[in-house]
Every structure is written in C-alpha cells, then in structure tokens.
N, C-alpha and C positions, 0 to 999 in steps of 0.2 A: 593304594590312592588319598589324599586326605580328603576333608570335607569342603566343599566350597562355601565362599567365604561371601557368596552372591547367593540370597536367598528366592530371590525376584526373577522374573523374567522381564524384560522391556521390549515393549513392544511400540515402534513410531509410524506412524499415518499421517504421509505426506503426500499432497498431490498440489496441481498445478487448476487453478478454477479458469483462469482468463482466460477467454476465447476458446477453452477448447470442450469445456464441459457447457457454457453459454457460448451465444452468437459474440456478446458482449464483454466488459470489464462489470468488473465486484462492484465499484464504483458508484455506476451509473443512475441507482437510487438517488444517491447523495447529490449526484450534480442535478438530477432531476428536481430535486427536493431545495436549492438554495439556486434553481436558475442559473445554472453553471453551463458555461460552452463545454460540454464535453473534448472537442476537437480541440480547444484555445489550450484546456489543461495539458490534455496531451501532446502539442507541441510545447509549450512550453517546459516538460519535464523530459520532452527528446533534444532539449536543447541543454539545458544544465551540464552534462559531459562536456562541451565546448567552454561553456559559461567557465565551468570550473576549471576546466583546464591553461584558460588565459592567467588565470591566478596560481597554478603548479599544483593544483589538487587535484587527488584522482578521487572518482564517487562511485560506488557499488549503484551502478547499473539499473538492478533488476527492483532493489529497493528504493531508486532516487522520488518515486511515485510520494513515498509514503509519509516524507521529510518536507514537499512540496505541498501536500495536506495539511499539513501542519501548519506551513506557511500562512496557507489560506487561512486556517483559524486563527493566526497572527494575525495576519491584515485585515480581518472581519471581513472575509467573503466568506467562509463557512460561521454564520454568528451563533454560539450558543449549542453548537457539535457536543454533544455528550455521549456516552456509553449508551445508553440508556434511548436516546433517539437513534443511533444508529441500530439497538436490536428491534428498532419497529419493523425494519425492513429486513429483517431476517427468513 
C-alpha cells in the first residue's frame, strides 16, 4: 500500500450554542450594549425570508441574522461595533 498523502488529522468541532447551551441568544450582550429591542430584532430577521421572496430571492434562514446584524452596523444602530468590543463580552 502506498504511503498516505495526508500527513495530518483534521478535527472539526461544531456546536449549536443559541438556546441549546443558554436560555437566550449569544447576541444578547450586543443588544444590551446598544439598547436594541431583542424581540424586534428577531421579528425583523424572521420576516426576511418573506421580504426576499417577494423579490424572487432565497436566503439562508440559519444565517440571515448575520446579514441583519451588518445592516444594523451600516444604519448606525450598532455604531462603533468592532471585534474588540465583541471580545469584551467573551
């Protein structure tokens, strides 16, 4: 048998954090920091599928909140959001 071309082992570790390991969403500290209504944010996220469908577009529902978070940054609802700020809530 010829020697393997792969010389290392790749291990992936993936888990679902939101509402599985905690009672709420991991974004909660972000909402609290910026005084954003958490329920309103999730209502908006949950409405995105229908919104985009009206334009014959499909979105990945599992990650729609990420784009919506970026929209909050772009529109000034999360002013000054940086990786450093996110790390404070680690």
